[in-house]
Structures are given as C-alpha cells and as structure tokens.
C-alpha positions as CSV (number, residue, x, y, z in Angstrom):
1,M,39.3,23.4,-225.7
2,D,41.6,21.4,-223.4
3,R,42.8,17.8,-225.5
4,E,43.4,15.1,-222.7
5,K,45.1,11.6,-223.1
6,A,42.6,9.2,-223.7
7,W,41.3,5.7,-224.1
8,I,38.9,4.1,-226.9
9,W,36.9,1.3,-226.8
10,F,36.8,-0.9,-230.0
11,K,34.9,-3.8,-230.6
12,G,35.7,-6.5,-232.3
13,G,39.0,-8.3,-233.1
14,L,40.6,-11.3,-231.8
15,K,39.9,-10.4,-227.8
16,G,36.5,-9.5,-228.7
17,G,36.9,-5.7,-227.8
18,E,39.6,-3.6,-226.1
19,W,40.4,0.0,-224.6
20,I,43.1,1.4,-226.4
21,G,45.2,4.3,-225.6
22,G,47.4,7.1,-226.7
23,F,44.3,8.9,-228.2
24,L,43.9,12.6,-227.5
25,A,39.9,13.8,-226.9
26,T,38.5,17.1,-227.2
27,K,34.9,17.5,-226.1
28,S,32.7,18.5,-229.2
29,Q,30.2,21.3,-229.0
30,E,28.0,18.7,-231.1
31,G,28.0,16.1,-228.3
32,G,30.5,13.1,-227.9
33,Y,34.3,13.8,-228.3
34,I,37.0,14.6,-231.3
35,V,39.5,11.6,-230.9
36,E,42.9,12.3,-232.5
37,R,46.0,10.0,-233.0
38,S,48.9,9.7,-235.9
39,D,47.8,6.4,-236.6
40,F,43.8,6.6,-236.9
41,V,41.3,9.1,-238.7
42,K,40.4,12.1,-236.6
43,C,36.8,11.0,-236.1
44,R,33.6,12.2,-233.6
45,L,32.5,9.4,-231.1
46,P,30.1,9.3,-228.4
47,E,30.9,9.6,-224.8
48,W,30.5,6.1,-223.9
49,R,33.5,5.2,-225.9
50,V,35.9,7.2,-224.3
51,I,37.6,7.3,-221.1
52,F,40.3,9.1,-219.5
53,K,41.6,7.0,-216.5
54,E,43.4,4.0,-218.0
55,P,41.3,1.0,-217.1
56,G,41.8,-1.9,-214.9
57,N,41.0,-4.6,-217.5
58,P,41.3,-3.3,-221.2
59,N,38.7,-6.3,-222.2
60,H,36.2,-4.5,-219.8
61,P,33.5,-3.3,-222.2
62,P,31.5,-0.1,-221.1
63,L,28.0,0.2,-220.8
64,I,27.0,0.0,-224.7
65,P,23.5,2.0,-224.5
66,Q,21.0,-0.2,-227.0
67,E,20.5,1.0,-230.5
68,A,24.0,2.7,-230.2
69,E,26.0,5.2,-232.3
70,W,29.4,4.1,-232.7
71,K,31.0,7.1,-234.6
72,Y,29.5,10.0,-235.6
73,I,30.0,12.5,-238.8
74,L,32.5,15.1,-238.2
C-alpha cells in the first residue's frame, strides 16, 4: 500500500475547523485511511476527512455526512 501526502479536516478550534497538512495516508482494507504524522497518534479516519491536494481555502469544510463518524478504531 502506498502512502501519500494528505490534508486532514479538523473540526472546532479558534478558526471553527481547518484542513491541516503534513500527514501521510494509506488506504485501509477496513475502509477509510490510516493517517500518520510524527506529532499525532496514528489513527484510521473516514474518507471524507482526507484529501490529497492542498485545499484552496484551508477553512472551507468538506461535505460532512449526517451522523458522520469522525474516527474509527484501529
């Protein structure tokens, strides 16, 4: 499985939510992506929280599904 540079959507905070870069993402066989970065805990996230091109506006949110899960158990 190839690891790709990725941006992850984080909700809340002072800015109300933002895309943060510097992650490496690998497609998970269980669905979603395994994301890693040296200063974050490795975790599996749903596809809607992960993009692979730098966002034009880092504060523009993704389409968040109703009743969305934000993080899966590894």
